[in-house]
C-alpha positions in Angstrom: 5.9 -17.4 3.3 5.2 -15.1 6.1 4.5 -11.4 5.5 7.6 -10.3 7.4 9.7 -12.5 5.2 8.0 -10.8 2.2 8.7 -7.3 3.6 12.3 -8.0 4.4 13.0 -9.9 1.3 15.7 -12.6 0.9 18.6 -12.8 3.2 21.9 -11.6 1.8 25.1 -12.0 3.9 22.9 -12.7 7.0 21.4 -9.3 6.7 17.8 -9.0 5.6 17.1 -6.3 3.1 13.6 -4.7 3.2 11.5 -4.6 0.0 11.5 -1.2 -1.7 7.8 -1.4 -2.5 4.8 -3.3 -1.2 1.4 -3.6 -2.9 -1.4 -3.3 -0.3 -3.7 -6.4 -0.1 -6.5 -7.6 2.2 -3.9 -9.8 3.9 -1.2 -7.2 4.6 -3.2 -4.1 5.3 -3.2 -4.9 9.0 0.5 -4.1 9.1 -0.2 -0.5 8.1 -2.4 0.9 10.8 -3.1 4.3 9.1 -4.3 2.6 5.9 -6.3 0.0 7.8 -8.0 2.9 9.6 -8.9 4.5 6.3 -10.4 1.1 5.2 -12.4 0.7 8.4 -13.6 4.3 8.2 -14.9 3.6 4.6 -12.5 6.1 3.0 -10.9 3.4 0.8 -12.1 0.1 -0.5 -10.9 -2.9 -2.5 -12.1 -3.3 -6.1 -13.1 -6.7 -7.6 -9.4 -7.5 -8.5 -8.2 -6.7 -5.0 -6.7 -3.3 -5.7 -7.2 -0.8 -2.8 -8.8 2.4 -4.1 -10.1 5.8 -2.9 -13.8 6.2 -3.3 -13.4 8.3 -6.4 -11.5 5.4 -8.0 -7.9 6.4 -7.9 -5.7 3.5 -6.6 -4.0 3.8 -3.2 -0.4 3.8 -4.1 2.1 1.1 -3.1 3.9 1.4 0.2 7.4 2.8 -0.8 10.4 2.3 1.5 11.6 5.8 2.6 14.1 4.7 5.3 15.3 2.1 7.7 15.4 3.0 11.3 18.5 2.4 13.4 16.8 -0.7 14.9 16.4 -2.1 11.4 12.6 -1.5 11.1 11.6 -0.3 7.6 9.5 2.8 7.3 7.1 3.0 4.4 5.0 5.8 2.9 2.1 5.7 0.4 3.2 6.4 -3.2 1.2 9.0 -5.1 1.8 7.3 -8.4 -1.6 6.6 -10.1 -3.4 9.2 -8.0 -5.9 11.5 -9.7 -8.0 14.5 -8.7 -11.4 13.5 -7.2 -13.1 16.2 -9.3 -11.4 15.2 -12.6 -13.3 13.7 -15.6 -11.4 10.4 -14.8 -12.9 10.3 -11.3 -16.4 11.2 -12.6 -16.3 8.5 -15.2 -14.6 5.8 -13.1 -16.3 2.4 -13.3 -15.6 0.0 -10.5 -14.4 -3.4 -11.8 
């Protein structure tokens, strides 16, 4: 299955519905240039189970659908769910898997 089929989900009534949430992976990060730039700059990295994380250990949230443009292009934003303060005890005690 192609990544675009994954983003747009299954066809219903000949209209493709975009996914409401996308988990970032090594394979699909290239479709999100801002996040890919963070990865190339070393601001985020993948843990041993493939979850993208900030350097203090908090996971980079899933990409959440915020709107669909008039041309049908979905627009996603990083979810803040799972984020924690870099100076918190959780961050100081975080152990990479």
